[in-house]
KENUVO-379131 format. One line per field, with one value per residue (C-alpha): z, x, y; residue number from 1. Coordinates in Angstrom, 1 decimal. Example, Ala and Ser with C-alpha at 12.3 -4.5 7.8 and 13.67 -1.06 7.14 Angstrom:
pz [7.8, 7.1]
px [12.3, 13.7]
py [-4.5, -1.1]
num [1, 2]
***
This chain:
pz [-0.1, -0.9, 1.3, 0.0, 0.1, 3.8, 4.8, 3.3, 4.9, 8.3, 7.9, 6.8, 9.8, 12.1, 10.7, 10.2, 13.7, 15.1, 13.6, 15.0, 11.7, 12.9, 15.8, 13.1, 11.1, 10.6, 9.6, 8.3, 11.0, 13.6, 15.0, 13.8, 15.1, 12.6, 9.7, 6.3, 4.7, 7.3, 6.8, 3.0, 4.0, 6.7, 3.7, 1.4, 3.9, 4.7, 1.0, -0.1, 3.5, 3.0, 6.5, 8.2, 11.9, 13.5, 17.0, 17.9, 21.4, 22.2, 20.8, 21.5, 19.7, 17.3, 14.0, 13.4, 14.5, 12.1, 9.4, 9.9, 10.1, 6.6, 5.2, 6.7, 5.5, 1.9, 1.8, 2.7, 5.3, 8.5, 11.0, 13.6, 14.9, 18.4, 20.1, 23.4, 25.9, 29.6, 29.2, 26.5, 27.6, 24.7, 22.2, 19.3, 17.8, 20.4, 18.4, 15.1, 14.1, 12.8, 16.1, 19.5, 22.3, 25.2, 28.1, 29.8, 30.2, 27.1, 28.8, 31.1, 30.9, 31.6, 28.6, 26.4, 27.3, 26.7, 23.3, 22.5, 23.4, 20.7, 18.0, 16.6, 16.7, 13.0, 11.7, 8.5, 8.8, 11.6, 11.9, 15.3, 16.0, 19.4, 19.8, 23.4, 26.0, 24.5, 27.6, 27.3, 30.4, 28.7, 25.2, 26.6, 28.5, 25.4, 23.4, 26.1, 26.5, 23.0, 20.6, 21.3, 19.9, 16.7, 14.1, 11.2, 8.6, 10.7, 10.8, 14.0, 14.0, 16.5, 16.2, 17.5, 17.5, 16.1, 19.6, 21.7, 19.0, 16.2, 15.2, 17.0, 20.5, 21.9, 25.5, 25.5, 27.1, 26.5, 24.6, 21.7, 19.7, 23.0, 24.1, 20.7, 20.5, 23.9, 23.1, 19.5, 21.2, 23.8, 21.2, 18.1, 14.9, 16.1, 13.7, 10.2, 9.7, 6.6, 5.5, 2.0, 3.5, 6.5, 4.0, 1.0, 1.4, 3.3, 6.1, 9.2, 12.8, 13.2, 12.2, 12.5, 13.8, 10.4, 11.3, 10.3, 12.4, 11.3]
px [0.0, 1.4, 2.2, -0.6, -3.3, -2.2, -2.6, -6.0, -7.5, -6.3, -7.9, -11.1, -10.7, -10.5, -13.7, -15.9, -14.8, -15.4, -19.0, -20.1, -21.2, -20.4, -22.7, -25.7, -25.0, -27.2, -26.8, -30.2, -31.7, -29.3, -26.6, -23.2, -20.3, -17.8, -16.0, -17.3, -13.9, -13.3, -16.6, -15.7, -12.4, -13.5, -15.9, -12.9, -10.8, -13.5, -13.8, -10.3, -9.0, -12.1, -13.0, -15.2, -15.3, -15.4, -14.4, -15.7, -15.1, -17.7, -21.4, -22.8, -26.1, -25.1, -25.0, -21.6, -22.4, -25.1, -23.0, -20.3, -23.3, -24.5, -21.1, -20.5, -24.2, -23.2, -20.0, -21.9, -19.1, -20.1, -18.8, -20.5, -19.9, -18.9, -19.4, -18.6, -19.8, -20.0, -23.7, -26.3, -28.2, -27.7, -28.7, -30.9, -30.3, -30.7, -30.9, -29.5, -28.6, -25.0, -24.3, -23.2, -23.7, -21.5, -22.0, -18.6, -15.3, -13.5, -10.2, -10.4, -9.1, -12.2, -13.7, -11.0, -11.6, -15.4, -14.4, -12.2, -14.4, -17.0, -14.6, -14.1, -10.5, -10.5, -11.8, -11.2, -9.6, -10.6, -11.1, -10.6, -11.8, -11.2, -13.9, -14.8, -13.6, -10.6, -8.5, -4.9, -5.2, -8.5, -6.9, -3.7, -5.6, -7.8, -4.4, -2.9, -5.8, -7.4, -4.6, -3.4, -6.6, -5.3, -3.5, -1.2, -3.0, -5.8, -6.8, -6.5, -8.1, -7.5, -10.1, -9.9, -6.1, -7.1, -7.8, -5.0, -4.0, -3.7, -5.1, -8.2, -8.9, -5.6, -7.2, -8.3, -5.0, -3.4, -5.6, -5.6, -2.7, -0.4, -1.6, -0.9, 2.2, 3.5, 2.4, 3.9, 7.4, 6.7, 5.9, 7.9, 7.3, 3.8, 2.1, 2.9, 1.1, -1.2, -0.1, -1.7, -5.1, -5.0, -4.1, -6.2, -8.8, -7.1, -9.0, -9.4, -10.5, -7.6, -4.0, -1.7, -4.1, -4.8, -2.6, -2.1, -0.8, 2.5]
py [0.1, 3.3, 5.9, 8.5, 5.4, 4.6, 8.4, 8.7, 5.6, 6.4, 9.9, 8.4, 6.0, 8.5, 10.2, 7.2, 6.1, 9.6, 10.0, 6.7, 5.4, 2.0, 2.0, 2.5, -0.8, -4.0, -7.3, -8.7, -6.5, -7.4, -4.7, -5.6, -3.1, -3.8, -1.8, -2.8, -3.2, -5.8, -7.6, -7.8, -9.0, -11.9, -13.4, -13.6, -15.1, -17.9, -18.5, -18.4, -20.6, -23.0, -22.0, -24.4, -23.2, -19.8, -19.0, -15.5, -13.6, -10.6, -11.8, -8.8, -8.4, -11.3, -9.6, -10.9, -14.4, -14.6, -13.1, -15.9, -18.4, -17.6, -17.8, -21.2, -22.1, -21.0, -23.0, -25.7, -27.4, -29.0, -26.4, -24.0, -20.5, -20.8, -17.3, -16.3, -13.3, -12.7, -12.3, -12.2, -9.0, -7.3, -10.3, -9.9, -13.7, -16.1, -19.3, -20.7, -24.1, -23.1, -20.9, -22.1, -19.3, -19.9, -17.3, -17.2, -15.3, -15.4, -15.0, -17.9, -21.4, -23.3, -21.6, -22.5, -26.2, -25.9, -24.5, -27.4, -29.8, -28.4, -28.8, -32.0, -33.7, -33.8, -30.4, -28.0, -24.6, -22.3, -18.3, -17.0, -13.5, -11.8, -8.6, -8.8, -6.6, -4.4, -3.8, -4.9, -7.4, -9.0, -9.4, -10.9, -13.4, -14.5, -15.0, -17.1, -19.4, -19.4, -19.1, -22.4, -24.0, -22.9, -25.2, -24.6, -22.6, -21.3, -17.5, -15.2, -11.6, -9.5, -6.5, -3.1, -2.7, 0.8, 2.5, 3.9, 6.2, 3.6, 6.2, 6.5, 6.9, 8.3, 8.3, 4.6, 3.2, 0.1, -2.2, -5.3, -3.6, -3.7, -7.1, -8.4, -6.8, -8.5, -11.8, -12.2, -11.0, -13.8, -16.2, -15.7, -18.1, -18.6, -16.1, -14.7, -10.9, -11.1, -7.4, -7.5, -8.6, -6.1, -3.2, -4.1, -1.3, 1.0, 1.2, -1.4, -1.5, -4.1, -2.6, -5.4, -7.6, -9.9, -13.1, -16.7, -19.6, -20.9]
num [1, 2, 3, 4, 5, 6, 7, 8, 9, 10, 11, 12, 13, 14, 15, 16, 17, 18, 19, 20, 21, 22, 23, 24, 25, 26, 27, 28, 29, 30, 31, 32, 33, 34, 35, 36, 37, 38, 39, 40, 41, 42, 43, 44, 45, 46, 47, 48, 49, 50, 51, 52, 53, 54, 55, 56, 57, 58, 59, 60, 61, 62, 63, 64, 65, 66, 67, 68, 69, 70, 71, 72, 73, 74, 75, 76, 77, 78, 79, 80, 81, 82, 83, 84, 85, 86, 87, 88, 89, 90, 91, 92, 93, 94, 95, 96, 97, 98, 99, 100, 101, 102, 103, 104, 105, 106, 107, 108, 109, 110, 111, 112, 113, 114, 115, 116, 117, 118, 119, 120, 121, 122, 123, 124, 125, 126, 127, 128, 129, 130, 131, 132, 133, 134, 135, 136, 137, 138, 139, 140, 141, 142, 143, 144, 145, 146, 147, 148, 149, 150, 151, 152, 153, 154, 155, 156, 157, 158, 159, 160, 161, 162, 163, 164, 165, 166, 167, 168, 169, 170, 171, 172, 173, 174, 175, 176, 177, 178, 179, 180, 181, 182, 183, 184, 185, 186, 187, 188, 189, 190, 191, 192, 193, 194, 195, 196, 197, 198, 199, 200, 201, 202, 203, 204, 205, 206, 207, 208, 209, 210, 211, 212, 213, 214]
***
């Protein structure tokens, strides 16, 4: 991505984020708090990599879980979406044949074991997206307990690395970006950054957060 494209993308991200456009988006009538460019990237990743399983933290309203479930259904594979949240108070979707709703702390070892039990021993490629509590401490816990479930070729997406001045919400404090940086430093050789995918549209909520398990 050239420098001018990067500057324009960062400026647009700041404007889009600060105006709160992302808070007024819906997928099939259910609220979904994602950047449209990231959603387009996600469907390309699932298609190109033959993803059969999705593990999502941060269910919230359920829009993204439904989005991923629809993609899995269209692909015709055997897998499901396993989506985690500490509460279901905001859920607009509570049942779906392709979705397992877990009410649990996504950073707890017991939760990782519960997710592992829902995954078959012999499975196809998986896409894992971390999008719950964005504090550095919580994302660090998620990475420690959930990233080991990934196998070679699986995909990890760490959402909202854009906060704490990367480039939005400079007052946020250490968040997903800082947790991810420390995790990758402590676990060298585990992941490769998918720069081409991340920068494809010049606008993402997940800078440095597109990763492939090695």
